[in-house]
N, C-alpha and C positions, 0 to 999 in steps of 0.2 A: 499425696505420698507419691515418690517419684517410682516408676516401673523400672526394673532391671531386666535387661535383654542380654541373653548369652550368645555370643557369637561363636560359632562352630570353629574347628581348626582349619577346615577347607575355606571358609569365608575369611578368617584371619590371614591365611596364606594368600588368598587371592588380592586381599587388601594391601599386604606387603608388597607383592609383586607389582601391583598398579602404582605403589607410591615409588618403588624403585624405578619404574619406567619414566614416571614423571621427572624424578632426579635425574636420569641420563638425559632426558629430553632438554632439561634446563642447562646441561653442561655441553650442548652443541648438536643435539639431535640424535636419531637413532642411526646406528651403523648396521642394522640387520632388520629382518622381518619380525614384525611382533607375534608373540606366541599366541595359541588359541586361548580364550577364556576359560577359566577353571570351572568345573562344575558347582553349582549352587549348593551352599551348606543345607544339611537337613533341618527342616523346621519341625520340632518335636518338643515334647515335655518329658521329663523323666517320670516314672510309675509314682514315685514318692511325692510328686508335686500334684500329681491329678487328683481331681475331686470326683470324678466318674469316668466310667470306661465303657466301651461296648466293643464286642467282637462281631467280625463277619468272616465267616469261612468262605474261602473262594474256590477251592478245589480239593477232592480227596481221592484216595485210591488204596486198594488192599493188594499186595503182591503175595499170591498164593504159594509162590517157591519159597521166599524167605519169611512167610507169614507176619508181613509188615504192614502196618497201616501208617500211611503218610497223609498229611493234609496241612495246608497253608491257610492263615487266617490273618487279617489285619486287626490291630489294636488301636483304638483311637478315643478321644474324649468325645462328648456328644457334639462339639463343634468341627469334627472332622479332622482335628489335629493329631498326628501321630505320637504315640506313647511308647517310650523306650525303657529297656531296663527290666523287662518282664522275666528274661532268661536268668537273672541276677538272684531272683528269689528263691527262698528256701521250698515253698510248696505253692506255687503260683496257680496250678491247673489240676483239674480233675476231669476225667473223660470217660464217658459212657459211650458203648459201641454195641450196636446190634443190628437186626434185620427182621423182616417179616417172615412169618413162618406159620406153623399149624399147631394147635394143641397136641397132637399125636407125637410131634418131635420132641415136645417137652414132659411127655408122660412117662411116669415112671410106675411100674406095677406094684401094687400094694395089697395088703391083706385085710379084710373087715374083721370085726370082733368075732363073728361066727366062723372064721376060718376061710370064708370065700376069697379065693385069689382074683383080684381084679387085674385083668391084663390089657385093658383098652377103655377108651370113653367114647360115649356115643357121640359126642360133639367133636371127636378128633380132627374132622376137616375144617373146623371153624378157624379162620386166620387171626392170630395174635401177634404181639410184638415179642421177639426172643432177644434176650441178652447174650452177648458173647462173653460176658463177664460176670459168672455166677459165684456164689460163695456160700459157706455154711456159717449159720448162726446159732449158737448155744446148742450145738449138736443136731439141728435141723438142717439137713442137706440140701444143696441146690436151690437156694432160696434169694431171689432179688439180684442185685448188681454189684459187682466188687470194682469200683471206679479206678481206672488206671491213672497213676500219676507219675509225670515225666522224672521227677527228682527221686522217687522212691522206687518205681520199678524200670528204670533205664538200666540196661544191661552195661556191664564195664566196657569201655572204649568206644561208646556210641553216643553221640551228641543227639539226645532226644527232644531238646527245644533249643532251637537257633534262631538268631536274629537276621533277618536278610535285608534290613534296611528300610527306610520310609514307613516304619510302623508296621512292617509284615513280619511274621513268623512262621517257622515250619516245626512241626511236631513229627517225629518219627518214633513209632511204637512197635518194636520187634516182639514177636511171640505175644501179642496182646490178647489172642483168643484163649479162653479157659473156661469150658462150659461146666466144669466140675463135675463131670461124670454123665451129663446129659448127652443123648445121641445124636447130636446135630454139629454142624460145623459151618465153616464160611460157605456161602451161596452166592455165586455171581448172578445167578438168574432172579434173584430177590432183590426189593429195595433195601438197601443198606443206610444206617444212619449214625450220626454222632452227637452226643449232647456235651457240648464244651462248658465247663464250669470255671469261672474265674473266681477263685475262692478267696475272698477277703485278702486282696493284694495291696502291697504297699503300705505307707504309713497310715492312710485313711481307710484301710481295711475295705476295699471297694470289691463289689460283687457284680457280676454279670452272667447270664447263661444264654446259651444258644442251641437251638436244635437244627441240624442240617442233615437232609436226606439226598441221597443219589443213586442213579441206576449203573451199578458197575460195568455194564455192557457198553454204555456210551459215555460214562464219566459225567454226566450231566445232572446238575441239580434238580429235584422234584419236589413237589409239595408233600406235606406230611400224609403218610399212606394210610393212616388209621385214625385220622381226626373225627371224634365222635361227639363232641361237644363244642359249642361255642366258647372261646376262652373267656368271654364275659360271664359265663355262668359261674366260673369259680372266681374270678377277680372282682365282681361286683360285691362279694363278701369278704373274701380274702384281699382288702385293699393294700396294695404295697407288697413287694416282696418281702418285708421283714414280718408280714401277718401271715404267715402260714406255718407249718409244723417245724421246718428248718429252712430258714430263709436263705441260706446261702446256696441252695439247690433250686432257687426260684419258686414261681407259683404258676408255672404253665402246665398243662395236662400233658403236653409232650414230655416235659421233664419228669413229671411224676411216673409216667409211663415206662421210661426207660429203665427205672429200678424197680418199681412195683409191677411186675410183670403179672400176667394172668395166672402163672404158675407158682408165684411167690406164696411160701408158707413162713410164718413167724412162730417163734416160741414165747410163751408168757407164762406168768405165775400169777396167782391171786390166792386169796384167803376165803375158806368155805365157812358154812355156818358154824362149825366147831372151832374155828380159828386156825386150822391146819393150812399149811402152804401147799397149793396145788399147782402142778406143772402141766401145761397143755399147749397145743399148737391152734393156731388161728390163721385165717386167709389174710395173707399181706398184700394182695394185689390193690391197685389203685380203686378198682371197683368194690372189692370188699371193705377196705377202709372206709371209703366214702359212704357206702351204705349203712355201715355199722355205726359210724359217728353221728350222721345227720338224721337223727330219729324225731327231731322236732321239738322235744321237752326235755327238761333238765333230767340228768341222770337220777336223782334221787326220787323225782316224781315218776319217772318212767319205771322204776323198780316197784312202785306201789300198785301200778296197773294190774288187774286181775290176769288179764291175759298175759301179761309178761311173766308173772310167777308161775303160772300153769303151764305155759307153752314155751315161750322164749327163753326162760330161765331155767330151764330143765338143765341141771349140772351134767348130766351123761350125754346130753345132745348139742349143748351150746356152751361150752365152757367159758368162752371169752366174755359172754355176759353174766353168766351164773357166778362166776369167781370175781365180780366186780372190776373187770379189766375191760375197757372197750377203747383203747387207744389214748386215753389218759395219762399223763405222767403219774407215776405212782409214788406214795411216800415210803418211809422205812417199813411201815405196818403193811404195805401191800394196797393201800387205799388211794384213790384218786386224790390228787392234791386240791383239786377243786371241782365243784359240780359243772358239768357240760350243759351250755345252753345255746343249741343250734336251732335258729328258728326256721331253717329250711328243711322240709321233711321228707323223707323217702316214701311216705305213705302216698304220694303223688309223684309217679314217675315223670310226669311232664314239668314238674318243677324244674327239672335239669335237662331232659330229653327233648327232642323236637317232636311235634304232633305225629301220631302215627298215620295221619292221612297224607303226610308228605311222601311223594314218590322220588326215586332217584333222580328224575327230570327236574324236580321242583326243589331240591335240598338247597339250603342257604349256603352261599359262597364260602368254599374251603372245606366244607364237610364232606366225608366220604361215605359211600353206601353203608359202611359199618355203623353209621349213625342211626339207621333204622332197625339195627339188630335187637334193640331192647324188647320190642313188642313180638318178637318172632319165637319167643319160648323155646329157643335152642340150646340156652347154656345149662349145663347139668346141675351147676353147683351155685348159680346166681341167687336163688331163693335163699340158700343158707347163709348167705353173708348176713342177713338180718334175722331169718328165722330158726336158724340151727338146723339140726338133723332130727326134728321132732316128729316128722310124719314122712317116713321112707325117703328120706334125703340121700341115702347111701343105696337106692334101689339099684340093682344090676338085672340084666338081660343076657341071655346066651344068644350070641349072634355068630353063626358058624361054630368055629372053635374057640372064639374069644368071649370071655365073660366081660361085658362092657358096662361102665357106669353111666346109667342114664338119669339117675336123680329125680328131682321133682317134676321135670318136665315130661317124664314118662306118662303122668296122667294130666298135669296142669299144662295144657296147650290150648291156645285159642284158634288152632288151625287144623283140628282133627275132628270137628263135629260134635264135640261135647261142650259142656258149659263150665269147665273148670279151668279156664285159661288163667295163666300166672299173671303176666303183664297187666292185662286189662283189668285185674281185679282191684287195681291200685287207683282208679279214678272212676267217675261216674259219666253216663250218657255216652259211652263209646261206640254205641250201635253195633257191637259185635255180638256173636253167638257165644257169650260167656258171662260169667257173673262179673259184677261191678262193685266198687266200694260206695256203700250206702253212706258212709260217714262224709263222703265228699259231695253228696247229690245237694246238699243245701245251697251250695253256689249256683245252682240251675234255676233258683227262684229270683223272679224280678218283682219289684214294687212300683206301683203307680199311683197316682192321686188324682181326684176330681172333687168337684163340689165344695171348693174351698170359700169359707164363709167368715168374715170378720166382723164381729159385734163391738163396736168401739164403747157402747154404753156399758156393757158388762166385762170388756176387756177379754172376751173370749174368742178363741180361733177354733174353728172346727173343720173337719174336711173327711172325706172318704178314702181309705186305703184300699188297693186290690193287689192281692199276690197271685201270681200266675207261674206255672212251670210249662213253658210253651204255651199250647192252648188250654192247658188244664188249670181250673181254678183251685188255689190252695186256701181252703177254709179252715175255720177255728178247730175243724175235726181233726186237723193234722199238725197243728202248732201249738206251743206252749212257750213259756217264759217270754211273754210278749212285752219288750221295752220300746218307747219311742221318745225321741227327743227332737225339739224344735228351736231354731234359733233364728236371728235376722242378720241380714248382709246388705251393707250400704248398696243402694241401686246404681249409683254412678262410680263409686270406688270400693268394689267388694275385695278388700284386702284382708278382712278379718270379720270375726263374729262380734256383733255389738253388744249382745245381751248376756245374762247369766244363762247357763244350761237350764232349759225348761222342759219337763216331762210332760207327756200327754197321757191321757187314760184312754183305754182302747174297749171297745165292746164288739161283739160279733154280730153282724147284720144277717138276715134271713137269706138274702141272695148270695151269701158266701163272702162278702166284702166285709171291711172293718171300719167301724165309726170311731172318729178320734176327736176328743176335746181337750183343748190345751187352756188352762187358766193363765193368761199373759201378764197379769197385773204384779206379781211378786218378783223384785229383783233378787239376784242371787249372787254370792260371791263377790258383792261389793261393785257389781256391774249394773248397769241400767237394766230396767225390766224389759221383756219382749215388747209389752205393750207400747212402752215409751218409742222403741224403735220403729215399730209398725206405723204409729202415729207420724212419725217423721219422715215416713216414706219408704221404709226400707223392704227388701224382698224377705223370703222365708227359706230357710233350709231345713229339710226334714231327713231324719235318720232312724230307720227302724232295727230292731234286733231281736231275733226270735229263734227257737229251735223247731225243726220239722221233722216228722217221724216218718221213716222210710222202712220198707221190708227189707230185711238183712239180704246183703249180697246183691242189691239192686237199687236203682232209682226210682222204684215204684213206690208212691205215697201209700202209707198204711194208717188207718185212724188210731188215735188214743183211745185207750179203754174208759171205763165209766169213771175211774179214777184219776184220769189224765195221764197215765203211764204208756210209755211207748213199748210195744213188744218187739219192736225191730230195733233200728238204730236211729239215735237222734243226731241230727247234723245242723250245725249253725248256719244261718243264712248268710248272703253276701254283705250285707249291711253297708250298702252304697248310700251316699247323701245326694238327695235330689234339691235342686235350686229352682223355685219357682215365684212367679208374681202372685199377688192376691187374686188375680184373675185366672190363675191356673196355666198361665203361659211358662215356657221355659225362660228362666232367668241366668244371667251369667254366673259363672262359678266364682266361688271364693278363690281370690289368686293367692298363690303360695310361692315363697321363694324356694321351696323344697320340690325337687322333681320326685314325685312319687314312685316313678320307676326304680329309683335307686333304692327306696325302702322295700318295694315288692321283690326286687332281685334277691333279697335275703329273706324277708318276711313272705314267703311265697306260698304258704299253705295255712297257717295260724298266724296271725299278727302277733299274738302274744300267747303262748301255751304254758299255763301254769295250773297248779293243783286245784281241780274243780272248776276251771273255767278256760274255755276255748277262746275267749274273748270274741273279737270281731274277725271272723275269718275273711280273708280277702277284701277287707275294709279299704277305704280310701283315705287320703290325708285329711280330708274334711271331716269324715267320720270321727278319727283321732282327734281333731281340734274341737269336736264338739263337747268333749269333757275336758281335754288337756289344755285347750286354749280359753274356752269360754268359762271353764270350772276351775282349772288350776294350770295355767301355762307354765308355771316354774316347774311342775312335776314332770313335764314333757321333755323340756329344753335342759334343765339342769340335773334333775335326778335321773332321768332316763337316758339322754343322749348327751349329758354333760360330762364334767370330769371326776364326779363322785357319785356315790349313791348306788343304783341299780342299772341293769341293762348295759348300755354301752359305757357306763361309768364303772362297771364291775371289772376286775382286773382280768378274768378269763375271757370276757367278751372283748375286750380292749386288744386281745392277741389277734382278733380278726380285723377290727376296724378301729381306728383312733378318731376321736372327735376333732382332733387338731387338724384333720385332712378335711377341708371344707367340701371338696369334691366328692367325697364318699356319699354326701346326700344332696348337695346342691349342684346344679349345672355350671357351666363356666361363667355364665353372666349373672347368676343368681347368688352369690354369696358375699356381694358388697352391700354397703349400708344404703346404697341407692335403693335397694328393694325392702328396706324396713317399712313396716306397716305404718298406717296413719293413725292408728289407736293406740292406747296404753296397753302393755303387757302385765299380765298377772305375775307377780313376783312371789307372794306369800299368800296362801288363802288363810292362814292362821290368823294374820293380822290385817287381812284385806289391803295389802300394799301393792303398789303397782310400780313399773318402771316405764320410763318414756321409750319410744320405738328403738331408736338407735342404741341408747344405753341397755336395753333389754337384750339386744343382739349379742353386745360385747360381754355384757355382765354375766350372762348365762354360763359361761366358762370361767372368765377372768375374775369374777366375785365370787370364788368358791374356795372351800377349805383347802383343796388340793393345789391351788395356783400359787407358785413359790417364785415366780419371776419378778424382779426389780421390786421386791419389798412386798410381794405377796398380794392378797386380796384387798387389803385396807389401802395399799398404795394404788391399785387399779380403780378402786371405788372413788378415791379422792380425784383421781385423774379424770374420770368420767364426768364427775359432778362438777369439776372446775370447768369442763366445757359446756355447761349448761343442762347436762343429762339429769335425769332422776332415776336413781337405783331402787328405791323402796320408799315411795311416797304414796300419797292418797291418789285416787283416780283423777280428780281434778287437777292436782299438781302435776301428774304425770302427762296430763292432756294439754296443760298450758305451757309445757317445755320450750325452751328455745336452745336446744343442744346443737352442738357443731362438730359433731364427731367426724362427719364427713369430710370435713374442711382438710382434714390430713388422711383419714383412712379411706381413702378410693378402693375400688374393687381390685385395681392392680396392686395397691400397696398391702390390702389383706392378703391377696394371693402370694405376694412374696414374702411377708411375714410368716405366713403359715406353710411356707415351703411348698406350693403349689407348682412352681416352676423348676 
């Protein structure tokens, strides 16, 4: 296909002048001096032809006299080619504008239900981001940000978006500051910032966001002044700009903070137990929304928890939860349209925040000292974003002539010598003088193995398991629900489990260890037996799972009672898989195309949190595969992480991450068929069918009921089989395949077709 090139007017003129000069020269030479060369034409593409855009703000300033913000930016495609025509569009840009300030500047006096007039906050000196563009929403004043738009808010006679040439634009925003009654204004002594939103521009509805900060005294750009999280903390789950609440606004922590400021309040409505509509306000800050949403289990299951019903869901204390409203889109009856299922849990602060042992000198690159504020227990209302005002959340203290809101941290502080610290209560073994989350303490337990014995005559594998928490032995007095799985891994090419999932029986030894016996003779799920694999020279993989009893609000072990019940808190163990030779030495780990860090970035507390089963807390990818690969691979890939069924196949979870994005789970080098395993994959445990390795990778998504491209799943299945692949055959058929999918579908081609580039 021939490419068409557009020659600008300047270039055409230069060409015409050159042609005329040649004509004159042919007529007898020049009778005067040649003119200077014309300026080269602009190399650019029109906004309606662009398939992607990016901005770069080059400089910004604010004129206090005219109260006008001015800044310049470039607009290019990803290859750096200038993009023109932005100024001709109807609504191309939205601009947030703000600065650093303090809580006191955004505080508005209010009255409590008992008539107490609150005139200040105890944490008033804490630095927060202030928006210059506040608004009212549903009658709730001074909430969030009201983005400025050049076409909507430009004053008559002013050119608010001008094209400067070479892909550069200038924005002029008179009277942009409107704090909506809050008692603060522009401050040249504070870091100021712009959030520039390219809002669905051109025929291809292109999006782009950019945060830019500068020091008004020098007019030099600076780094984000309040960066508290690594951006990967959010984007590891919210993969892609479209997979967040409103994708046009981006998915960066900077962008969220421009609108969801710390003082933001939202109005909401819900349905009470009697069917009445109830109006209420709730925390609309980015911190409040993130804490409230990421509770770790589905909304329906969360409401069945005893503590939720008796404490968190108290209608008079925490209406946002009590009236079935926690940020989900509501239907016409005030109910969430779908259950929420966020595997990241705010029950462990370190799921998102940096370790409290970090100092300002050792902060990760780019983070600010604000990143350490989470464990300082200074924020008067942070606890209420999850817990509501069920326990003195609105506590006040008289300081001088002011009645200050001090909230939960009046008592819950890890730095005042008591044991009621707030932040540290959310994780175990923090070594601070405060209580800690017993529910998290199971992750502190390690398992090791010794005295491995293989009796080939009886096909019996036996070994001793030792559980320890530091130097403390974790005996059967503290554990319950013990389960243990053993499998085999090829010693030279450990890229898959070789046998059916095999369970071991466990007994308690007098010395506090555990004796394990495994009958390895029985094959399972259509796979070879563990005994056959061991006899062929395979290594073994051991995965334990159990609950441990801890004293409430501590990581101190406490014994089960005579009936095997825990008087404190049961915590699921780490369930890590160990790879060993029969002589007890460390063996190579099973290779996996999946980078488990990608899984753990979302599943950072409970791998699965569902009714009555916390599953494997902080498991590794090998632990998942003990059941889902060796027992039912199809359920892991197709029904869980594929295009239909549950988990990532569910519509509500696909709003976070799409299985069409290979890099959400795989590294850049591990989503090609080059990494397909060497043994067959389970396709359907119901009929004991298997797929050949390369076919299984492709078929896991493409041979599914929701695949509708090019004739759907039947066409995809036929194509795979025509290339020698086996989609659903016997183990022997899948093992003896001669598939050639890799001939065409290289890693580069897979990336291209799945829009990785």
